[in-house]
N, C-alpha and C positions, 0 to 999 in steps of 0.2 A: 634653633636660631642663635646665631653668634652675637657676641657683644657689639661688633661693628654694626650689625643690622639693627639692633635695638637703639644704638646711638643715632643711627641714621633716621629712624622713625621718630625718635624724640626731637631731633633737629628739624625734621620736616613739620612736625606738629607745632613747634615753637615758631617756625617761619610762617605757618598758616595763621597762627594766633596774632603774630605781629602784623601780617597783611590785613587781617580783619580789623585790628585796632586802627591801622592807618586808614582803612576805608571809612570807619566811623568818624575819624578826625576830619578827613577830606569832606565827607558829607556835611558835617557840622559847620565847617568853614564855608562851604557853598551856600548853606541855608541862612547864614547870618551876614554874608557879605552884601553890601558894603556898610551895613549897620554897625554901630559902635558897641552893640551888646556882646558880652563875652560868649564864647562858644560853649556848647554842652554836648560833648561827644558821648556816644553810648559806650558800653563796655561789652567785650566779647563774652558770651555765655559758654560755660563748660558743656560740651556735648559728649555723649557716649562715643567710645571708639568706633570708627567706621560709619558714623552717621554723616549724611551730606550737609554741606554748608547751605544755609537758607539764603536764597537770592532775594534782594529787596527791590530789584528792578522789575 
């Protein structure tokens, strides 16, 4: 496996993590709107490589 492939996988993992964090933030905003309470977003959990993302829907 070349350096470019490893970098690409790392970038994809970071993008997945950012997407998951964004999903938590979006859900927290939806759950508290229109209340004046501050949001409490969850935090992405570290998963072993290759494990699927858990669907909350």
